[in-house]
PDB file of N, CA, C and O in Angstrom, chain B, residues numbered from 101:
ATOM      1  N   MET B 101       8.959  -7.864 -10.741  1.00  0.00           N
ATOM      2  CA  MET B 101       7.715  -8.282 -10.507  1.00  0.00           C
ATOM      3  C   MET B 101       6.932  -7.007 -10.521  1.00  0.00           C
ATOM      4  O   MET B 101       7.567  -6.336  -9.707  1.00  0.00           O
ATOM      5  N   LYS B 102       5.952  -6.259 -10.939  1.00  0.00           N
ATOM      6  CA  LYS B 102       5.395  -5.289 -10.522  1.00  0.00           C
ATOM      7  C   LYS B 102       3.765  -5.715 -10.044  1.00  0.00           C
ATOM      8  O   LYS B 102       3.095  -6.590 -10.594  1.00  0.00           O
ATOM      9  N   PHE B 103       3.415  -5.039  -9.125  1.00  0.00           N
ATOM     10  CA  PHE B 103       2.038  -5.302  -8.597  1.00  0.00           C
ATOM     11  C   PHE B 103       1.148  -3.881  -8.216  1.00  0.00           C
ATOM     12  O   PHE B 103       1.598  -2.955  -7.540  1.00  0.00           O
ATOM     13  N   LEU B 104      -0.094  -3.936  -8.761  1.00  0.00           N
ATOM     14  CA  LEU B 104      -0.708  -2.828  -8.114  1.00  0.00           C
ATOM     15  C   LEU B 104      -1.614  -3.441  -6.995  1.00  0.00           C
ATOM     16  O   LEU B 104      -2.148  -4.549  -6.972  1.00  0.00           O
ATOM     17  N   VAL B 105      -1.645  -2.478  -6.117  1.00  0.00           N
ATOM     18  CA  VAL B 105      -2.182  -3.111  -4.691  1.00  0.00           C
ATOM     19  C   VAL B 105      -3.231  -1.765  -4.527  1.00  0.00           C
ATOM     20  O   VAL B 105      -2.868  -0.591  -4.450  1.00  0.00           O
ATOM     21  N   ILE B 106      -4.469  -2.216  -4.498  1.00  0.00           N
ATOM     22  CA  ILE B 106      -5.485  -1.381  -4.118  1.00  0.00           C
ATOM     23  C   ILE B 106      -6.246  -1.487  -2.698  1.00  0.00           C
ATOM     24  O   ILE B 106      -7.142  -2.313  -2.518  1.00  0.00           O
ATOM     25  N   TRP B 107      -5.830  -0.612  -1.739  1.00  0.00           N
ATOM     26  CA  TRP B 107      -6.306  -0.875  -0.447  1.00  0.00           C
ATOM     27  C   TRP B 107      -7.127   0.097   0.030  1.00  0.00           C
ATOM     28  O   TRP B 107      -6.981   1.279  -0.281  1.00  0.00           O
ATOM     29  N   SER B 108      -8.335  -0.465   1.065  1.00  0.00           N
ATOM     30  CA  SER B 108      -9.112   0.587   1.580  1.00  0.00           C
ATOM     31  C   SER B 108      -9.672   0.255   2.983  1.00  0.00           C
ATOM     32  O   SER B 108      -9.940  -0.929   3.187  1.00  0.00           O
ATOM     33  N   PHE B 109      -9.869   1.093   3.916  1.00  0.00           N
ATOM     34  CA  PHE B 109     -10.135   0.873   5.125  1.00  0.00           C
ATOM     35  C   PHE B 109     -11.370  -0.261   5.660  1.00  0.00           C
ATOM     36  O   PHE B 109     -12.557  -0.056   5.406  1.00  0.00           O
ATOM     37  N   LYS B 110     -11.117  -0.904   6.069  1.00  0.00           N
ATOM     38  CA  LYS B 110     -12.315  -1.914   6.654  1.00  0.00           C
ATOM     39  C   LYS B 110     -13.369  -1.130   7.145  1.00  0.00           C
ATOM     40  O   LYS B 110     -14.479  -1.390   6.681  1.00  0.00           O
ATOM     41  N   ARG B 111     -13.271  -0.089   8.105  1.00  0.00           N
ATOM     42  CA  ARG B 111     -14.182   0.777   8.686  1.00  0.00           C
ATOM     43  C   ARG B 111     -13.276   2.225   8.751  1.00  0.00           C
ATOM     44  O   ARG B 111     -12.051   2.345   8.722  1.00  0.00           O
ATOM     45  N   VAL B 112     -14.221   3.173   8.838  1.00  0.00           N
ATOM     46  CA  VAL B 112     -13.846   4.381   8.658  1.00  0.00           C
ATOM     47  C   VAL B 112     -13.997   5.347  10.042  1.00  0.00           C
ATOM     48  O   VAL B 112     -13.783   6.556  10.135  1.00  0.00           O
ATOM     49  N   THR B 113     -14.335   4.622  10.834  1.00  0.00           N
ATOM     50  CA  THR B 113     -14.513   5.398  12.244  1.00  0.00           C
ATOM     51  C   THR B 113     -13.142   5.649  12.720  1.00  0.00           C
ATOM     52  O   THR B 113     -12.172   4.891  12.742  1.00  0.00           O
ATOM     53  N   LEU B 114     -13.292   7.100  13.165  1.00  0.00           N
ATOM     54  CA  LEU B 114     -11.641   7.499  13.427  1.00  0.00           C
ATOM     55  C   LEU B 114     -11.216   6.985  14.994  1.00  0.00           C
ATOM     56  O   LEU B 114     -11.867   7.359  15.969  1.00  0.00           O
ATOM     57  N   THR B 115     -10.339   6.308  15.082  1.00  0.00           N
ATOM     58  CA  THR B 115      -9.918   5.749  16.311  1.00  0.00           C
ATOM     59  C   THR B 115      -8.261   6.180  16.420  1.00  0.00           C
ATOM     60  O   THR B 115      -7.626   6.510  15.419  1.00  0.00           O
ATOM     61  N   PRO B 116      -7.841   6.143  17.379  1.00  0.00           N
ATOM     62  CA  PRO B 116      -6.437   6.699  17.662  1.00  0.00           C
ATOM     63  C   PRO B 116      -5.417   5.833  16.835  1.00  0.00           C
ATOM     64  O   PRO B 116      -4.429   6.285  16.256  1.00  0.00           O
ATOM     65  N   ASP B 117      -5.803   4.544  16.868  1.00  0.00           N
ATOM     66  CA  ASP B 117      -4.716   3.709  15.994  1.00  0.00           C
ATOM     67  C   ASP B 117      -4.979   4.228  14.487  1.00  0.00           C
ATOM     68  O   ASP B 117      -4.087   4.653  13.752  1.00  0.00           O
ATOM     69  N   LEU B 118      -6.142   4.141  14.195  1.00  0.00           N
ATOM     70  CA  LEU B 118      -6.429   4.430  12.694  1.00  0.00           C
ATOM     71  C   LEU B 118      -5.582   5.694  12.219  1.00  0.00           C
ATOM     72  O   LEU B 118      -4.980   5.705  11.145  1.00  0.00           O
ATOM     73  N   VAL B 119      -5.591   6.807  13.158  1.00  0.00           N
ATOM     74  CA  VAL B 119      -5.081   8.252  12.826  1.00  0.00           C
ATOM     75  C   VAL B 119      -3.711   8.073  12.744  1.00  0.00           C
ATOM     76  O   VAL B 119      -3.115   8.499  11.755  1.00  0.00           O
ATOM     77  N   ARG B 120      -3.123   7.505  13.637  1.00  0.00           N
ATOM     78  CA  ARG B 120      -1.525   7.127  13.872  1.00  0.00           C
ATOM     79  C   ARG B 120      -1.086   6.148  12.654  1.00  0.00           C
ATOM     80  O   ARG B 120      -0.017   6.369  12.084  1.00  0.00           O
ATOM     81  N   ALA B 121      -1.832   5.168  12.293  1.00  0.00           N
ATOM     82  CA  ALA B 121      -1.384   4.253  11.039  1.00  0.00           C
ATOM     83  C   ALA B 121      -1.387   5.131   9.852  1.00  0.00           C
ATOM     84  O   ALA B 121      -0.448   5.107   9.056  1.00  0.00           O
ATOM     85  N   VAL B 122      -2.677   6.107   9.665  1.00  0.00           N
ATOM     86  CA  VAL B 122      -2.456   7.004   8.294  1.00  0.00           C
ATOM     87  C   VAL B 122      -1.435   8.032   8.413  1.00  0.00           C
ATOM     88  O   VAL B 122      -1.019   8.558   7.381  1.00  0.00           O
ATOM     89  N   LEU B 123      -0.984   8.382   9.545  1.00  0.00           N
ATOM     90  CA  LEU B 123       0.038   9.679   9.644  1.00  0.00           C
ATOM     91  C   LEU B 123       1.345   8.619   9.505  1.00  0.00           C
ATOM     92  O   LEU B 123       2.324   9.276   9.149  1.00  0.00           O
ATOM     93  N   ASP B 124       1.581   7.604   9.624  1.00  0.00           N
ATOM     94  CA  ASP B 124       2.557   6.662   9.460  1.00  0.00           C
ATOM     95  C   ASP B 124       3.064   6.195   8.123  1.00  0.00           C
ATOM     96  O   ASP B 124       4.164   5.779   7.760  1.00  0.00           O
ATOM     97  N   MET B 125       1.707   6.430   7.387  1.00  0.00           N
ATOM     98  CA  MET B 125       1.679   5.666   5.889  1.00  0.00           C
ATOM     99  C   MET B 125       2.806   6.664   5.094  1.00  0.00           C
ATOM    100  O   MET B 125       3.748   6.170   4.474  1.00  0.00           O
ATOM    101  N   ARG B 126       2.619   7.932   5.179  1.00  0.00           N
ATOM    102  CA  ARG B 126       3.616   8.799   4.313  1.00  0.00           C
ATOM    103  C   ARG B 126       5.096   8.487   4.384  1.00  0.00           C
ATOM    104  O   ARG B 126       5.792   8.426   3.370  1.00  0.00           O
ATOM    105  N   SER B 127       5.619   8.266   5.774  1.00  0.00           N
ATOM    106  CA  SER B 127       6.869   7.847   5.936  1.00  0.00           C
ATOM    107  C   SER B 127       7.314   6.356   5.379  1.00  0.00           C
ATOM    108  O   SER B 127       8.441   6.075   4.972  1.00  0.00           O
ATOM    109  N   TYR B 128       6.240   5.511   5.446  1.00  0.00           N
ATOM    110  CA  TYR B 128       6.438   4.276   5.157  1.00  0.00           C
ATOM    111  C   TYR B 128       6.699   4.489   3.785  1.00  0.00           C
ATOM    112  O   TYR B 128       7.886   4.400   3.469  1.00  0.00           O
ATOM    113  N   ALA B 129       5.752   4.790   2.744  1.00  0.00           N
ATOM    114  CA  ALA B 129       5.773   4.977   1.148  1.00  0.00           C
ATOM    115  C   ALA B 129       7.271   5.811   1.043  1.00  0.00           C
ATOM    116  O   ALA B 129       8.008   5.321   0.187  1.00  0.00           O
ATOM    117  N   LYS B 130       7.706   6.714   1.602  1.00  0.00           N
ATOM    118  CA  LYS B 130       8.825   7.409   1.262  1.00  0.00           C
ATOM    119  C   LYS B 130      10.001   6.366   1.384  1.00  0.00           C
ATOM    120  O   LYS B 130      10.819   6.173   0.484  1.00  0.00           O
ATOM    121  N   ARG B 131       9.994   5.720   2.594  1.00  0.00           N
ATOM    122  CA  ARG B 131      11.172   4.565   2.758  1.00  0.00           C
ATOM    123  C   ARG B 131      11.095   3.643   1.498  1.00  0.00           C
ATOM    124  O   ARG B 131      12.048   3.554   0.724  1.00  0.00           O
ATOM    125  N   LEU B 132       9.786   2.878   1.301  1.00  0.00           N
ATOM    126  CA  LEU B 132       9.851   2.254   0.198  1.00  0.00           C
ATOM    127  C   LEU B 132      10.352   2.780  -1.330  1.00  0.00           C
ATOM    128  O   LEU B 132      10.900   2.071  -2.175  1.00  0.00           O
ATOM    129  N   LYS B 133      10.047   4.089  -1.445  1.00  0.00           N
ATOM    130  CA  LYS B 133      10.268   4.825  -2.803  1.00  0.00           C
ATOM    131  C   LYS B 133      11.625   4.918  -3.033  1.00  0.00           C
ATOM    132  O   LYS B 133      12.292   4.759  -4.055  1.00  0.00           O
ATOM    133  N   ASP B 134      11.966   5.259  -1.680  1.00  0.00           N
ATOM    134  CA  ASP B 134      13.808   5.298  -1.732  1.00  0.00           C
ATOM    135  C   ASP B 134      14.669   4.035  -1.779  1.00  0.00           C
ATOM    136  O   ASP B 134      15.874   4.050  -2.032  1.00  0.00           O
ATOM    137  N   GLU B 135      13.907   2.876  -1.497  1.00  0.00           N
ATOM    138  CA  GLU B 135      14.401   1.780  -1.838  1.00  0.00           C
ATOM    139  C   GLU B 135      14.394   1.148  -2.992  1.00  0.00           C
ATOM    140  O   GLU B 135      15.181   0.254  -3.304  1.00  0.00           O
ATOM    141  N   GLY B 136      13.153   1.764  -3.938  1.00  0.00           N
ATOM    142  CA  GLY B 136      13.228   1.596  -5.120  1.00  0.00           C
ATOM    143  C   GLY B 136      11.924   0.115  -5.095  1.00  0.00           C
ATOM    144  O   GLY B 136      11.835  -0.760  -5.958  1.00  0.00           O
ATOM    145  N   LYS B 137      11.171   0.236  -3.990  1.00  0.00           N
ATOM    146  CA  LYS B 137      10.242  -0.860  -3.913  1.00  0.00           C
ATOM    147  C   LYS B 137       8.919  -0.566  -4.106  1.00  0.00           C
ATOM    148  O   LYS B 137       7.986  -1.368  -4.082  1.00  0.00           O
ATOM    149  N   LEU B 138       8.865   0.840  -4.335  1.00  0.00           N
ATOM    150  CA  LEU B 138       7.638   1.420  -4.613  1.00  0.00           C
ATOM    151  C   LEU B 138       7.523   2.222  -5.689  1.00  0.00           C
ATOM    152  O   LEU B 138       8.082   3.313  -5.580  1.00  0.00           O
ATOM    153  N   GLU B 139       6.945   1.992  -6.720  1.00  0.00           N
ATOM    154  CA  GLU B 139       7.156   3.000  -7.995  1.00  0.00           C
ATOM    155  C   GLU B 139       6.189   4.299  -7.844  1.00  0.00           C
ATOM    156  O   GLU B 139       6.537   5.425  -8.198  1.00  0.00           O
ATOM    157  N   ALA B 140       5.065   4.022  -7.332  1.00  0.00           N
ATOM    158  CA  ALA B 140       3.851   5.242  -7.481  1.00  0.00           C
ATOM    159  C   ALA B 140       2.952   4.619  -6.370  1.00  0.00           C
ATOM    160  O   ALA B 140       2.760   3.430  -6.112  1.00  0.00           O
ATOM    161  N   HIS B 141       2.411   5.839  -5.733  1.00  0.00           N
ATOM    162  CA  HIS B 141       1.417   5.619  -4.760  1.00  0.00           C
ATOM    163  C   HIS B 141       0.441   6.682  -4.935  1.00  0.00           C
ATOM    164  O   HIS B 141       0.908   7.820  -4.977  1.00  0.00           O
ATOM    165  N   TYR B 142      -0.985   6.529  -5.060  1.00  0.00           N
ATOM    166  CA  TYR B 142      -1.791   7.525  -5.200  1.00  0.00           C
ATOM    167  C   TYR B 142      -2.996   7.245  -4.227  1.00  0.00           C
ATOM    168  O   TYR B 142      -3.164   6.165  -3.660  1.00  0.00           O
ATOM    169  N   HIS B 143      -3.882   8.434  -4.090  1.00  0.00           N
ATOM    170  CA  HIS B 143      -4.813   8.523  -3.486  1.00  0.00           C
ATOM    171  C   HIS B 143      -6.229   8.407  -4.391  1.00  0.00           C
ATOM    172  O   HIS B 143      -6.267   9.040  -5.446  1.00  0.00           O
ATOM    173  N   ILE B 144      -7.246   7.704  -4.038  1.00  0.00           N
ATOM    174  CA  ILE B 144      -8.368   7.409  -4.888  1.00  0.00           C
ATOM    175  C   ILE B 144      -9.380   8.206  -4.295  1.00  0.00           C
ATOM    176  O   ILE B 144      -9.865   7.991  -3.184  1.00  0.00           O
ATOM    177  N   VAL B 145      -9.685   9.118  -5.051  1.00  0.00           N
ATOM    178  CA  VAL B 145     -10.345  10.325  -4.964  1.00  0.00           C
ATOM    179  C   VAL B 145     -11.663   9.813  -4.376  1.00  0.00           C
ATOM    180  O   VAL B 145     -12.042   8.772  -4.914  1.00  0.00           O
ATOM    181  N   GLY B 146     -12.401  10.253  -3.470  1.00  0.00           N
ATOM    182  CA  GLY B 146     -13.708   9.787  -2.896  1.00  0.00           C
ATOM    183  C   GLY B 146     -13.454   8.466  -2.166  1.00  0.00           C
ATOM    184  O   GLY B 146     -14.498   8.036  -1.675  1.00  0.00           O
ATOM    185  N   LYS B 147     -12.297   7.628  -1.926  1.00  0.00           N
ATOM    186  CA  LYS B 147     -12.472   6.462  -1.252  1.00  0.00           C
ATOM    187  C   LYS B 147     -11.440   6.716   0.020  1.00  0.00           C
ATOM    188  O   LYS B 147     -10.594   7.595  -0.138  1.00  0.00           O
ATOM    189  N   HIS B 148     -11.462   6.159   0.984  1.00  0.00           N
ATOM    190  CA  HIS B 148     -10.565   6.024   2.228  1.00  0.00           C
ATOM    191  C   HIS B 148      -9.432   4.925   1.747  1.00  0.00           C
ATOM    192  O   HIS B 148      -9.631   3.767   2.113  1.00  0.00           O
ATOM    193  N   GLY B 149      -8.476   5.147   1.104  1.00  0.00           N
ATOM    194  CA  GLY B 149      -7.554   4.239   0.860  1.00  0.00           C
ATOM    195  C   GLY B 149      -6.814   4.667  -0.280  1.00  0.00           C
ATOM    196  O   GLY B 149      -6.946   5.801  -0.740  1.00  0.00           O
ATOM    197  N   GLY B 150      -5.906   3.665  -0.843  1.00  0.00           N
ATOM    198  CA  GLY B 150      -4.966   4.186  -2.106  1.00  0.00           C
ATOM    199  C   GLY B 150      -4.986   3.357  -2.939  1.00  0.00           C
ATOM    200  O   GLY B 150      -5.806   2.441  -2.896  1.00  0.00           O
ATOM    201  N   ALA B 151      -3.979   3.491  -4.016  1.00  0.00           N
ATOM    202  CA  ALA B 151      -3.734   2.377  -5.202  1.00  0.00           C
ATOM    203  C   ALA B 151      -2.123   2.669  -5.015  1.00  0.00           C
ATOM    204  O   ALA B 151      -1.749   3.842  -4.982  1.00  0.00           O
ATOM    205  N   TRP B 152      -1.210   1.635  -4.898  1.00  0.00           N
ATOM    206  CA  TRP B 152       0.123   1.467  -4.729  1.00  0.00           C
ATOM    207  C   TRP B 152       0.845   0.787  -6.125  1.00  0.00           C
ATOM    208  O   TRP B 152       0.121  -0.075  -6.622  1.00  0.00           O
ATOM    209  N   ILE B 153       1.833   0.958  -6.681  1.00  0.00           N
ATOM    210  CA  ILE B 153       2.440   0.118  -7.454  1.00  0.00           C
ATOM    211  C   ILE B 153       3.754  -0.345  -6.922  1.00  0.00           C
ATOM    212  O   ILE B 153       4.550   0.465  -6.448  1.00  0.00           O
ATOM    213  N   PHE B 154       4.004  -1.613  -6.984  1.00  0.00           N
ATOM    214  CA  PHE B 154       5.241  -1.955  -6.153  1.00  0.00           C
ATOM    215  C   PHE B 154       5.918  -2.542  -7.223  1.00  0.00           C
ATOM    216  O   PHE B 154       5.373  -3.030  -8.213  1.00  0.00           O
ATOM    217  N   ASP B 155       7.350  -2.473  -6.964  1.00  0.00           N
ATOM    218  CA  ASP B 155       8.282  -3.270  -8.182  1.00  0.00           C
ATOM    219  C   ASP B 155       8.827  -4.249  -7.060  1.00  0.00           C
ATOM    220  O   ASP B 155       9.473  -3.787  -6.119  1.00  0.00           O
ATOM    221  N   VAL B 156       8.637  -5.222  -7.136  1.00  0.00           N
ATOM    222  CA  VAL B 156       9.567  -6.116  -6.111  1.00  0.00           C
ATOM    223  C   VAL B 156      10.099  -7.559  -6.695  1.00  0.00           C
ATOM    224  O   VAL B 156       9.626  -8.036  -7.725  1.00  0.00           O
ATOM    225  N   GLY B 157      10.936  -8.081  -6.076  1.00  0.00           N
ATOM    226  CA  GLY B 157      11.536  -9.289  -6.854  1.00  0.00           C
ATOM    227  C   GLY B 157      11.078 -10.616  -6.500  1.00  0.00           C
ATOM    228  O   GLY B 157      11.762 -11.575  -6.856  1.00  0.00           O
ATOM    229  N   SER B 158       9.834 -10.826  -5.738  1.00  0.00           N
ATOM    230  CA  SER B 158       9.242 -12.097  -5.376  1.00  0.00           C
ATOM    231  C   SER B 158       7.772 -11.612  -4.823  1.00  0.00           C
ATOM    232  O   SER B 158       7.545 -10.458  -4.460  1.00  0.00           O
ATOM    233  N   ASN B 159       6.581 -12.936  -4.818  1.00  0.00           N
ATOM    234  CA  ASN B 159       5.618 -12.590  -3.892  1.00  0.00           C
ATOM    235  C   ASN B 159       5.643 -12.279  -2.478  1.00  0.00           C
ATOM    236  O   ASN B 159       4.878 -11.549  -1.847  1.00  0.00           O
ATOM    237  N   GLU B 160       6.772 -13.032  -2.028  1.00  0.00           N
ATOM    238  CA  GLU B 160       7.059 -13.018  -0.766  1.00  0.00           C
ATOM    239  C   GLU B 160       7.494 -11.694  -0.102  1.00  0.00           C
ATOM    240  O   GLU B 160       7.193 -11.330   1.035  1.00  0.00           O
ATOM    241  N   GLU B 161       8.255 -11.034  -1.007  1.00  0.00           N
ATOM    242  CA  GLU B 161       8.782  -9.836  -0.599  1.00  0.00           C
ATOM    243  C   GLU B 161       7.386  -8.816  -0.554  1.00  0.00           C
ATOM    244  O   GLU B 161       7.112  -8.051   0.371  1.00  0.00           O
ATOM    245  N   LEU B 162       6.682  -8.995  -1.656  1.00  0.00           N
ATOM    246  CA  LEU B 162       5.338  -8.022  -1.576  1.00  0.00           C
ATOM    247  C   LEU B 162       4.612  -8.431  -0.332  1.00  0.00           C
ATOM    248  O   LEU B 162       4.267  -7.539   0.442  1.00  0.00           O
ATOM    249  N   GLU B 163       4.346  -9.665  -0.058  1.00  0.00           N
ATOM    250  CA  GLU B 163       3.945  -9.792   1.187  1.00  0.00           C
ATOM    251  C   GLU B 163       4.405  -9.458   2.608  1.00  0.00           C
ATOM    252  O   GLU B 163       3.696  -9.363   3.610  1.00  0.00           O
ATOM    253  N   ASN B 164       5.680  -9.303   2.506  1.00  0.00           N
ATOM    254  CA  ASN B 164       6.418  -8.569   3.605  1.00  0.00           C
ATOM    255  C   ASN B 164       6.126  -7.300   3.712  1.00  0.00           C
ATOM    256  O   ASN B 164       5.819  -6.824   4.804  1.00  0.00           O
ATOM    257  N   LEU B 165       6.176  -6.603   2.649  1.00  0.00           N
ATOM    258  CA  LEU B 165       6.040  -4.939   2.556  1.00  0.00           C
ATOM    259  C   LEU B 165       4.490  -4.859   2.926  1.00  0.00           C
ATOM    260  O   LEU B 165       4.165  -4.060   3.804  1.00  0.00           O
ATOM    261  N   LEU B 166       3.670  -5.516   2.406  1.00  0.00           N
ATOM    262  CA  LEU B 166       2.096  -5.083   3.081  1.00  0.00           C
ATOM    263  C   LEU B 166       1.916  -5.538   4.390  1.00  0.00           C
ATOM    264  O   LEU B 166       1.171  -4.974   5.192  1.00  0.00           O
ATOM    265  N   ALA B 167       2.402  -6.278   4.570  1.00  0.00           N
ATOM    266  CA  ALA B 167       2.357  -6.683   6.173  1.00  0.00           C
ATOM    267  C   ALA B 167       3.019  -5.712   6.994  1.00  0.00           C
ATOM    268  O   ALA B 167       2.635  -5.677   8.163  1.00  0.00           O
ATOM    269  N   GLY B 168       3.802  -5.023   6.701  1.00  0.00           N
ATOM    270  CA  GLY B 168       4.606  -3.825   7.161  1.00  0.00           C
ATOM    271  C   GLY B 168       4.068  -2.661   7.207  1.00  0.00           C
ATOM    272  O   GLY B 168       4.450  -1.735   7.922  1.00  0.00           O
ATOM    273  N   MET B 169       2.913  -2.647   6.246  1.00  0.00           N
ATOM    274  CA  MET B 169       2.208  -1.351   6.192  1.00  0.00           C
ATOM    275  C   MET B 169       1.459  -0.970   7.505  1.00  0.00           C
ATOM    276  O   MET B 169       0.712  -1.767   8.072  1.00  0.00           O
ATOM    277  N   PRO B 170       1.699   0.293   7.955  1.00  0.00           N
ATOM    278  CA  PRO B 170       0.937   0.882   9.041  1.00  0.00           C
ATOM    279  C   PRO B 170      -0.215   0.488   9.357  1.00  0.00           C
ATOM    280  O   PRO B 170      -0.445   0.171  10.523  1.00  0.00           O
ATOM    281  N   VAL B 171      -1.334   0.415   8.232  1.00  0.00           N
ATOM    282  CA  VAL B 171      -2.633   0.346   8.126  1.00  0.00           C
ATOM    283  C   VAL B 171      -2.835  -1.210   7.922  1.00  0.00           C
ATOM    284  O   VAL B 171      -3.986  -1.556   7.654  1.00  0.00           O
ATOM    285  N   TYR B 172      -1.890  -2.169   8.012  1.00  0.00           N
ATOM    286  CA  TYR B 172      -2.191  -3.526   7.488  1.00  0.00           C
ATOM    287  C   TYR B 172      -3.385  -4.165   7.990  1.00  0.00           C
ATOM    288  O   TYR B 172      -4.245  -4.683   7.278  1.00  0.00           O
ATOM    289  N   ASN B 173      -3.398  -4.090   9.517  1.00  0.00           N
ATOM    290  CA  ASN B 173      -4.613  -4.509  10.288  1.00  0.00           C
ATOM    291  C   ASN B 173      -5.648  -3.930  10.032  1.00  0.00           C
ATOM    292  O   ASN B 173      -6.609  -4.574  10.455  1.00  0.00           O
ATOM    293  N   LEU B 174      -5.999  -2.769   9.404  1.00  0.00           N
ATOM    294  CA  LEU B 174      -7.015  -1.759   9.543  1.00  0.00           C
ATOM    295  C   LEU B 174      -8.054  -1.661   7.939  1.00  0.00           C
ATOM    296  O   LEU B 174      -9.173  -1.202   7.711  1.00  0.00           O
ATOM    297  N   ALA B 175      -7.055  -2.314   7.113  1.00  0.00           N
ATOM    298  CA  ALA B 175      -7.303  -2.217   5.626  1.00  0.00           C
ATOM    299  C   ALA B 175      -7.528  -3.434   5.154  1.00  0.00           C
ATOM    300  O   ALA B 175      -7.089  -4.425   5.736  1.00  0.00           O
ATOM    301  N   GLU B 176      -8.270  -3.510   3.995  1.00  0.00           N
ATOM    302  CA  GLU B 176      -8.415  -4.904   3.009  1.00  0.00           C
ATOM    303  C   GLU B 176      -7.726  -4.398   1.980  1.00  0.00           C
ATOM    304  O   GLU B 176      -7.433  -3.206   1.887  1.00  0.00           O
ATOM    305  N   TYR B 177      -7.396  -5.376   1.056  1.00  0.00           N
ATOM    306  CA  TYR B 177      -6.372  -5.248   0.037  1.00  0.00           C
ATOM    307  C   TYR B 177      -6.716  -6.147  -1.336  1.00  0.00           C
ATOM    308  O   TYR B 177      -7.028  -7.332  -1.220  1.00  0.00           O
ATOM    309  N   GLU B 178      -6.648  -5.588  -2.454  1.00  0.00           N
ATOM    310  CA  GLU B 178      -6.896  -5.956  -3.757  1.00  0.00           C
ATOM    311  C   GLU B 178      -5.280  -6.286  -4.503  1.00  0.00           C
ATOM    312  O   GLU B 178      -4.536  -5.305  -4.524  1.00  0.00           O
ATOM    313  N   VAL B 179      -4.902  -7.169  -4.906  1.00  0.00           N
ATOM    314  CA  VAL B 179      -3.441  -7.139  -5.263  1.00  0.00           C
ATOM    315  C   VAL B 179      -3.558  -8.020  -6.856  1.00  0.00           C
ATOM    316  O   VAL B 179      -3.982  -9.150  -7.097  1.00  0.00           O
ATOM    317  N   TYR B 180      -2.974  -6.932  -7.786  1.00  0.00           N
ATOM    318  CA  TYR B 180      -2.974  -7.483  -8.889  1.00  0.00           C
ATOM    319  C   TYR B 180      -1.689  -7.564  -9.731  1.00  0.00           C
ATOM    320  O   TYR B 180      -1.206  -6.483 -10.068  1.00  0.00           O
ATOM    321  N   PRO B 181      -1.018  -8.780 -10.151  1.00  0.00           N
ATOM    322  CA  PRO B 181      -0.012  -8.919 -10.641  1.00  0.00           C
ATOM    323  C   PRO B 181      -0.096  -7.873 -12.025  1.00  0.00           C
ATOM    324  O   PRO B 181      -1.176  -7.661 -12.575  1.00  0.00           O
ATOM    325  N   LEU B 182       1.146  -7.278 -12.484  1.00  0.00           N
ATOM    326  CA  LEU B 182       0.898  -6.428 -13.761  1.00  0.00           C
ATOM    327  C   LEU B 182       2.081  -7.135 -14.684  1.00  0.00           C
ATOM    328  O   LEU B 182       3.043  -7.712 -14.177  1.00  0.00           O
ATOM    329  N   ALA B 183       1.880  -7.011 -16.071  1.00  0.00           N
ATOM    330  CA  ALA B 183       2.505  -7.478 -17.204  1.00  0.00           C
ATOM    331  C   ALA B 183       2.532  -6.165 -18.067  1.00  0.00           C
ATOM    332  O   ALA B 183       1.635  -5.322 -18.057  1.00  0.00           O
ATOM    333  N   GLU B 184       3.675  -6.106 -18.810  1.00  0.00           N
ATOM    334  CA  GLU B 184       3.854  -5.077 -19.693  1.00  0.00           C
ATOM    335  C   GLU B 184       3.160  -5.602 -21.283  1.00  0.00           C
ATOM    336  O   GLU B 184       3.306  -6.699 -21.822  1.00  0.00           O
ATOM    337  N   MET B 185       2.546  -4.662 -21.672  1.00  0.00           N
ATOM    338  CA  MET B 185       1.690  -4.858 -22.703  1.00  0.00           C
ATOM    339  C   MET B 185       2.782  -4.729 -24.032  1.00  0.00           C
ATOM    340  O   MET B 185       3.452  -3.703 -24.151  1.00  0.00           O
ATOM    341  N   ARG B 186       2.880  -5.646 -24.835  1.00  0.00           N
ATOM    342  CA  ARG B 186       3.796  -5.542 -26.182  1.00  0.00           C
ATOM    343  C   ARG B 186       2.819  -5.677 -27.409  1.00  0.00           C
ATOM    344  O   ARG B 186       3.260  -5.632 -28.557  1.00  0.00           O
TER     345      ARG B 186
END
């Protein structure tokens, strides 16, 4: 199951927690890519956040991966299930 997740920060005030979370996102994304759970991830130009495409086995797995994101409590998420166009 593929999902597009667009996330952006609730606030952009630079705090030590926010800086630490942003720095941890790179290694989190790499781990998910290595595990085959993250197909692609992008920065949205002009925004504070990103667009990630997950490839997971279930809604619950996606929820767990989102909850594990270093920015989880600092960001808002839009989740879109994806289907191939035939």
